C-alpha positions as CSV (number, residue, x, y, z in Angstrom):
1,M,-33.0,71.9,26.4
2,N,-30.1,74.2,27.2
3,E,-29.8,72.4,30.6
4,I,-30.1,69.0,29.0
5,V,-27.5,69.2,26.2
6,G,-24.1,68.5,27.5
7,T,-25.3,67.0,30.8
8,H,-27.5,64.1,29.5
9,D,-27.1,61.4,27.0
10,I,-29.8,61.7,24.3
11,L,-31.8,58.9,22.8
12,L,-34.0,59.3,19.7
13,V,-36.2,56.3,18.8
14,T,-38.4,56.5,15.7
15,L,-40.9,53.7,15.6
16,D,-41.1,53.6,11.9
17,T,-44.6,53.6,10.5
18,L,-46.4,53.4,13.9
19,R,-50.0,54.7,13.8
20,Y,-51.2,57.0,16.6
21,D,-54.5,55.2,17.0
22,V,-52.9,51.8,17.4
23,A,-50.3,53.1,19.8
24,A,-52.9,54.9,22.0
25,E,-55.2,51.8,22.1
26,L,-52.4,49.5,23.2
27,A,-51.2,52.0,25.9
28,A,-54.8,52.3,27.3
29,A,-55.3,48.6,27.3
30,G,-52.0,47.9,29.2
31,R,-50.5,46.0,26.2
32,I,-47.3,48.0,26.1
33,P,-46.3,48.2,29.8
34,H,-42.6,49.0,29.3
35,L,-43.3,52.0,27.1
36,A,-46.3,53.1,29.0
37,R,-44.3,53.3,32.3
38,H,-42.3,56.1,30.7
39,L,-45.0,58.0,28.8
40,P,-46.1,61.2,30.6
41,G,-49.4,60.3,32.3
42,G,-49.1,56.8,30.7
43,R,-50.3,58.3,27.4
44,W,-48.9,59.1,24.0
45,E,-49.2,62.7,22.8
46,E,-51.0,63.0,19.5
47,R,-48.9,64.8,16.9
48,H,-48.7,65.5,13.2
49,A,-45.8,63.9,11.3
50,P,-43.4,66.3,9.4
51,G,-43.5,63.9,6.4
52,S,-45.6,61.1,4.9
53,F,-42.7,58.6,4.5
54,T,-39.4,57.7,6.2
55,Y,-36.9,59.7,4.2
56,A,-38.9,63.0,4.1
57,S,-39.8,62.8,7.8
58,H,-36.3,62.0,9.0
59,Q,-34.8,64.8,7.0
60,A,-37.1,67.2,8.8
61,I,-36.5,65.5,12.2
62,F,-32.8,65.8,11.9
63,A,-33.2,69.5,11.0
64,G,-35.0,70.0,14.3
65,F,-38.6,69.6,13.2
66,L,-40.0,66.9,15.4
67,P,-43.6,65.9,14.9
68,T,-45.9,68.9,15.7
69,P,-48.5,68.8,18.5
70,A,-52.0,68.2,17.0
71,R,-53.5,71.4,18.3
72,P,-53.2,75.1,17.4
73,G,-49.8,76.6,17.8
74,P,-47.2,78.0,17.6
75,H,-45.3,75.2,19.3
76,P,-41.8,76.0,20.5
77,R,-39.2,73.4,19.5
78,L,-36.7,71.5,21.6
79,F,-33.9,71.9,19.0
80,A,-33.5,74.3,16.2
81,A,-30.8,75.3,13.7
82,R,-30.1,79.0,13.9
83,F,-32.4,80.6,11.4
84,G,-33.5,84.2,11.3
85,G,-37.2,84.8,11.8
86,S,-38.0,81.3,13.2
87,E,-41.2,81.7,15.2
88,T,-40.8,78.3,17.0
89,T,-37.3,79.1,18.4
90,V,-37.6,80.4,22.0
91,P,-35.1,80.9,24.8
92,R,-35.5,77.3,26.1
93,T,-34.8,75.9,22.6
94,W,-31.3,74.5,22.1
95,V,-30.0,76.3,19.0
96,F,-27.2,74.8,16.9
97,D,-25.0,76.4,14.2
98,A,-25.2,73.5,11.8
99,P,-27.5,72.3,9.1
100,D,-28.7,69.3,11.1
101,L,-29.1,68.2,14.7
102,V,-26.7,65.3,14.4
103,T,-23.8,67.6,13.4
104,G,-24.9,70.2,16.0
105,L,-24.7,67.6,18.8
106,A,-21.3,66.4,17.5
107,D,-20.0,69.9,17.6
108,A,-21.2,70.0,21.2
109,G,-19.1,67.0,22.0
110,Y,-21.5,64.1,21.5
111,H,-20.6,60.8,20.0
112,T,-23.3,60.3,17.4
113,V,-24.5,56.8,16.5
114,C,-27.1,55.5,14.1
115,L,-28.7,52.1,14.4
116,G,-30.6,51.8,11.1
117,G,-33.7,49.8,10.4
118,V,-35.6,50.4,7.2
119,G,-34.0,50.6,3.8
120,F,-33.3,54.3,3.9
121,F,-30.6,53.5,6.5
122,N,-29.1,50.3,5.0
123,Q,-26.1,52.0,3.3
124,R,-26.3,49.6,0.4
125,A,-26.8,52.4,-2.2
126,A,-26.4,56.1,-2.4
127,L,-29.9,56.9,-1.2
128,G,-29.6,54.6,1.8
129,S,-26.4,56.3,2.8
130,V,-27.7,59.9,3.0
131,L,-29.1,59.8,6.5
132,P,-26.6,57.4,8.1
133,S,-23.7,59.6,6.7
134,L,-24.7,62.4,9.2
135,F,-23.4,60.2,12.1
136,A,-19.9,59.5,13.3
137,M,-20.9,55.8,13.5
138,A,-23.7,54.0,11.6
139,H,-24.7,50.4,11.8
140,W,-27.1,48.3,9.7
141,E,-27.3,44.6,9.0
142,P,-30.0,42.4,7.5
143,G,-31.0,41.4,11.0
144,F,-32.0,45.0,11.7
145,G,-34.3,45.2,8.6
146,V,-38.0,44.9,7.9
147,T,-37.9,41.2,7.0
148,S,-36.4,40.0,10.3
149,P,-38.9,38.9,13.0
150,T,-36.1,39.6,15.6
151,S,-35.0,43.0,14.3
152,F,-35.5,45.1,17.4
153,E,-33.8,42.8,19.8
154,A,-30.8,42.7,17.4
155,Q,-30.7,46.5,17.4
156,V,-30.9,46.6,21.2
157,A,-28.0,44.1,21.5
158,K,-25.9,46.4,19.3
159,A,-26.9,49.4,21.4
160,E,-25.8,47.7,24.6
161,E,-22.5,46.8,23.0
162,I,-21.9,50.4,21.8
163,V,-22.7,51.9,25.2
164,A,-20.5,49.5,27.0
165,R,-17.5,50.4,24.9
166,L,-18.0,54.2,25.0
167,P,-15.7,56.1,27.5
168,H,-17.9,57.3,30.4
169,E,-16.9,60.9,30.0
170,R,-18.1,61.0,26.4
171,T,-21.7,62.1,25.9
172,L,-23.8,60.0,23.5
173,F,-26.5,60.8,21.0
174,L,-28.0,57.4,20.0
175,F,-30.6,57.2,17.2
176,V,-32.5,54.0,16.6
177,N,-34.8,53.6,13.6
178,V,-37.1,50.6,14.6
179,S,-38.2,48.7,11.5
180,A,-40.5,46.1,13.2
181,L,-43.7,48.1,12.6
182,H,-43.0,48.6,8.9
183,Q,-44.4,46.1,6.5
184,P,-44.0,43.2,6.4
185,N,-45.2,42.8,10.0
186,W,-47.5,39.8,9.7
187,H,-44.8,37.6,11.3
188,H,-45.4,39.3,14.7
189,L,-49.0,38.0,14.9
190,P,-49.4,34.4,15.9
191,G,-51.3,32.4,13.2
192,A,-50.8,35.0,10.5
193,D,-49.0,34.2,7.2
194,A,-47.6,35.9,4.2
195,A,-50.6,34.9,2.1
196,H,-53.0,37.0,4.2
197,G,-50.4,39.8,4.6
198,D,-50.2,42.7,7.1
199,T,-53.2,44.0,9.0
200,R,-53.9,46.5,11.7
201,E,-53.8,43.6,14.1
202,S,-50.3,42.5,13.0
203,H,-49.2,46.2,13.3
204,A,-50.3,46.1,16.9
205,A,-48.6,42.8,17.5
206,A,-45.4,44.3,16.2
207,L,-45.6,47.2,18.7
208,E,-46.1,44.6,21.5
209,Y,-43.0,42.9,20.3
210,V,-41.0,46.1,20.4
211,D,-42.3,46.9,23.9
212,R,-41.0,43.6,25.2
213,H,-37.4,44.7,24.5
214,M,-37.8,48.5,25.0
215,G,-36.8,48.3,28.7
216,R,-33.3,47.0,27.7
217,L,-32.7,49.9,25.3
218,L,-33.8,52.5,27.8
219,A,-31.6,50.9,30.5
220,A,-28.6,50.9,28.2
221,A,-29.2,54.5,27.2
222,S,-29.3,55.7,30.8
223,S,-26.6,53.5,32.2
224,R,-23.9,56.2,32.4
225,R,-25.8,59.4,33.1
226,P,-29.4,60.7,32.9
227,C,-30.8,60.3,29.5
228,F,-33.2,62.5,27.6
229,A,-35.3,60.2,25.4
230,I,-37.6,61.0,22.5
231,V,-39.8,58.1,21.3
232,C,-42.1,58.8,18.3
233,S,-43.3,57.7,15.0
234,D,-42.1,59.3,11.8
235,H,-45.4,58.6,10.0
236,G,-48.3,56.2,10.1
237,T,-49.7,53.9,7.4
238,T,-53.0,52.7,6.1
239,Y,-54.6,49.2,6.0
240,G,-57.4,49.7,3.6
241,E,-59.0,52.8,5.1
242,D,-60.9,54.8,2.4
243,G,-59.3,52.4,-0.1
244,Y,-55.7,53.3,0.8
245,T,-53.0,50.9,1.6
246,G,-49.5,52.0,2.7
247,H,-48.1,55.5,3.2
248,R,-46.5,58.3,1.2
249,L,-50.0,59.6,0.8
250,S,-52.2,62.2,2.5
251,H,-54.5,60.4,5.0
252,P,-55.1,61.0,8.8
253,A,-53.7,57.5,9.5
254,V,-50.5,58.5,7.9
255,W,-50.2,62.0,9.2
256,T,-51.2,61.4,12.9
257,V,-48.4,59.9,15.0
258,P,-47.6,59.1,18.6
259,Y,-44.9,61.1,20.4
260,A,-43.3,61.3,23.9
261,H,-40.2,62.7,25.5
262,F,-39.0,62.1,29.0
263,V,-35.9,62.0,31.2
264,I,-34.7,58.7,32.5
265,D,-32.6,58.8,35.7
266,A,-29.1,57.4,35.6
267,G,-28.8,53.7,36.4
268,N,-32.4,52.9,35.2
269,T,-33.0,49.2,34.9
270,P,-35.5,47.4,32.6
271,D,-37.8,46.6,35.4
272,T,-37.4,49.3,38.1
273,G,-36.2,52.5,36.5
274,D,-37.7,55.8,37.4
275,T,-38.8,58.5,35.0
276,T,-38.7,62.1,36.0
277,D,-41.2,64.8,34.9
278,P,-39.8,66.3,31.8
279,G,-41.8,69.5,32.1
280,A,-39.3,71.3,34.3
281,A,-36.4,70.3,32.2
282,T,-37.8,71.3,28.8
């Protein structure tokens, strides 16, 4: 990461509430082609979330604790705040002298931008302002939120606008919290209605919706220079498994999340962009 920071734009996308099993099934079935084209080996990596709901998980992510590989460790981290005795900080880790990654990247010259999705990013109350306040620029509007059936395409359009206005010499850290997977998501499944509510099937349909517009976001993020992208879930959710519904609880469907990181070459387009092997870079 010491070779990435300063030479690449950085994109962090959290697909809020996305379950690992649903994400893996859709990738294997060819139902999310735009995302799968960039996933190393065409597959998501199975990881454990650092929190069971949005606020807790993002506080950890912004401190440098991305979802942890679901296998015995230790697992070296990409980013880490300088902290004595850290066993997951290694020479290839990019270490910052700040309490959070956003501030660390700002200190390294990055313009930091947040495109909020769920309520913890809506800036309408004190709690919804904590995470966005880390960034130099934070955007949220009702069209980005959980009740909008066109939330992600609205976020992508704003990202394209921001990238187009940013001076070329300025590096960018763009964070996008995607709300489409979060309940309510029934409106993404043809034939579903509010009376029947959200299901695992509507959750999958929401991911297919996101995939249809993901190419535009990745193209915008890599339009000025190579882009290092992290795409992951912050936590999963339950749809009746073992009697549970929702999240902020301890269940494998909540704690197990999909994760991927990859480098996108500069000038990537939604249809023909190339993805490099991130192994050598990280």
